[in-house]
N, C-alpha and C positions, 0 to 999 in steps of 0.2 A: 386676534386674541384667542389663546388656547382655551377650550372648554374645560371647566373644572367640575368635579362632582365630589360631594361630601359622602364618605363611606362610613356607615354605622353598622354595628352588629350587636345582637343581644340574644341571650341564651337562657332558657327558663328551667326551673325545677331543681337545680342543685344536685344533679346526679353525678356519680363519681367519674363518669366518662367526660365530664366537662373539661378535665385536664387535657384530653386529646384534642378538644376544640381549641383550648388555650395555646397548645403547642403549634397548631396550624396557624392561628392568628399571629403569633409571634414570628413564625417563619415567613409570613407574607406581609408583616408590618401593618396589621389591621387591628384597630382598637375594638374592645368589646365590653359589654355589660353583662354580668351574670346575676340573674334574678333568683334568689334563693329563699325557699320557705324554711321555717324552723324545723319542720318534720317532713322528710321526703318519703313518699310511699314506695320508692325504689331504693337501691343502694345509693345512699346519699353521701355528700361530702362531710368529712369530719370538721370540727372547729378549726383544727390546724390547717386543713386543706383550704378552707375558706380564707383564712389569713394569708396563706401562701398565694392564692389567686390575687388577692389584693396587693400583696407585696410585689407581685410580678407586673403590676401596673394596670390591672383590669379594674373597672368599676364594679362595685357590689351594689345590688339593688334589692329592694324589699319585694316579697312575694307571699305575704301572710304567714301565720303560724302553721295552719293545717292544710293549706291549699284546698279550700272548699270547692266543691263541684260548681256551685253557683252562689257567688258571694252576694248577689242581689237578694237572696233569701235571708241574709243575716242582718239583724237590726240592732240599733242602739249600742249598749255597752259591749255586747258580744262582737259587733262589727269593729268597734274601736280596739278591742282586745286583739283581734286577728291582725290588725294593721300596726298598731303601736308596739305590741310586745315583740313582733318579728323585727321591727326596726331597731328596738333596743337590743335585742339578741345579737343582731349582726354588727351593730355599732360597738358593742362590748368586745366582740371578737377582733374586729379590724382596727379598733382604736381611733376611728374617725366617723364623722357624720355621713350618713347616706341620704341621698337626695332624690333618687329615682325609684319608682314603683312600677310593677307590672300586674295587671289584673289577671288572676288565675283563670285560665281557659278563655281569657278575653271578655269575660262577662262583668258588667258593671252597670250602675245607674247613677243618677245624680246624688243619691244618698252615699253611695260608695265614693264618689268623687269628693264630696264634702268631708268624709272621714279621712281620705288620703291627704287632703289639704290640712285638716286639723292636726294630723300626725307630723306635719312639717315637711312633707315632700313637695318638691318644686315641679314635678311632672310625673306622668304615668303613661305607660305604653299599652296599647291595645294589641289585638291579633289580626287586625284588618290588614289586607295586603293590597298591592297594586299602586301604592302612592310613590311619587318621586319628588314630592314637595315637602318643605319644612312644615310641620303641623302648626296650624294657626292657634289651636288650643293645646297648651302643654300637658293637659290632663287627658287628652284623647290622641296620643301620638300613634300615627299609622306606620306601617312598614311597606316595603316594596315586595318582598318575597319571603315565604315560609319554606324552610328546607324540609319539604314534605312532598311525597310523590303525586298525590291526587287531589289537590284542592280544586273545588268547582270553578273558582275564579280563573284557573289556568285554561279553561275551555279545551281540555284535551291536549294542550301543548306540553311536551315533556318538561320536567322541572328545570333542567339545565338550560334548555332553549329559552324558556320563559324568563329565567333569572338573568341570562345574558342580555335579552332584549330590554328588560327593565333597567339594567345597568347602562346600556347604550342610550336609552331614552333619558335617563337622569343626567348622563354626561352631556348630551346634546342640549338639555335645558338648563345646564348649570345647577342641577337639583341635588336631591338626596337619594342615595341608594342605601336602604336599610334592610339587611337580611336578619331573620330570626329563626330560632329553632330550639330543639331539645336534643341533647346528646343521646339520650336513651332512644329517641325516635329515629335518629340517624343510624344508630346501631341496628334497631329493629328492622328498618327498611333497607339496610345496606347502602347508605347514601354517602359514605365517607369519600369515595372516589369522586362523586359528583361535586361534593363540597370543595374538595381540593382543586378540582378543575375550575370551579367558579372563582376561587381565590387566585389561581394562576391567571385567569382571564382578566380579573380586575387589575392585578399588578402590572400585566403587560399592556393594559390600555389606559392607565391613568395618565 
């Protein structure tokens, strides 16, 4: 029986370069979720562009109003505002309910999770890497690889080598390969070639 792997990708912060990622995903027939804050501190997507991403078939997910540096420090009504108002904003744009959330910078605690649940989200992604399994807790979803050059978890292994190994491991285990990143970060570190090479590798080895 042929080994199968579930491919997931998600991209944070709603920067304008997200369309470059979207084009690559479409080229290699890979699905993606774009987690978008209401206010992006870089050149962000316009409302029309967010709608266009959704119409292209990509999932749109919540990422708070202001992308706080550490959401764990926000409490009560202010916390609910960050999560609920962003969800409403995105739903008004794309005309449908959004069900997935991503913790800004991967920071969260149980109070954050409770607020995400109250807002009506069915799951939330972290920034933890190294996983090839379906997350047991839908509000603590892990990933396989961050498209970033120097994560400590890679133990000095080059990004592309690490990512290919994780894909191979996931395929062997009939698991999940989940890549995530930020388009502005990929631009900053010049990782577009590595990203496309990874997408090619995935397509050729499915």
